[in-house]
N, C-alpha and C positions, 0 to 999 in steps of 0.2 A: 173710621166713616161714621157719621153724624147720628146721636140718635134722637132721636123725637118722644113725646108725652103724648101721640096718640097711637096709636098701636091697630094693628089687624084685627077686625071686629069689630072697633070701637063701633056705639052710633054716635052719630057729631050731629052735628046743626051747621049749614053752612051761613059763614054772617056778612061777606061779600057779593057782588057780583048777581047773572043774572035772578042764581036760584035760589038768592037770601030767602033766611025762614025754613027750608028746605031739609027735614034731616034725611038723613039714611045708614048704612052699615059700610065701615071702611073694607073695600076689595082686596086690595093693594095700596105699599107705598112704594115711592118710586123717590130713594136716594138724591140719586144724581141730576132727578131735575127738580129737589126740592117739591115733591108733587105727592099729590093720592088719587085715588081711583074711589068715588063713591055713589054706590048704588043708586041704579035712576036720578044723578042728580046729574046737569051737564051735559044732556044727551047729545049727540049728534048723530046727521045719516053719512054712510058713506058705499061708495060705491064697490061695488064688488064685482069681480068678473069670474066666472065658472072657473072649477078645476074638480071634470069628473074624476082622477086620480085623488084625489085631496078628497074626493067627495063633498065637497063644496060648491053649492048651490049659487046661482049670481042674483044680481040683485039688490035692491036696497037693503042693506044693514043698520040697524040704529044700537049703536050703543054709549058707551060711559067714556067722556073725555079726562083726561085729569084734571083740579082745581090745583090751586097750590094750597100747600099747606098753612098756611096762615089766615087763608080765607074760611078755615072751619073752624069749631069748638064743640071740647068732649060735652057730652050732655051725660048729664048726673042721673044715675038710676035712683034714687031716692029722693031729691027735692025733681027730678023734672025740667033741669034751666040747663042753659050752655054755659059752661064755667071755664076755670082757669084748674091745671093739675098743679100739686104742691106731693113732694115726698116725703115720708118717715120711715121712719125703721120703729120696726116692732117687738116686743121685749124679747123674741127668740130670736132677733139681733136681720131677719129678714127690711130688702127698701120696700114698701109698696106707694101706692099713687093713693092720690086722696084729692076731695072735691074740695075746694078755697070755700065756696062758699056755707056748706053744710057740715062740715067734715069727716064726708063719710066715705069710708073706703071704698077704694075702686080694685075690683077683680083684673 
């Protein structure tokens, strides 16, 4: 399975598309589709049918739609800018992500 530099719960900025410039938290990574779900970004409306057995109300539901992972950039906590992610080893041998702009470690 392919690994990504962006992970769940990271703060990202959309770099392309109709929601360009919006910031949100990554809710889910979809590796088979090469996509991510970002909170309150790329919202679509879905018409749902009521299901009393599953206690689902019918109506129009607004939810997030997947974005291609190449259209989002990680936001650095220190410099608050969208950045590329690098990897380096710490003194104790752990592999950590870091911001390429300010060299700050990303948790």
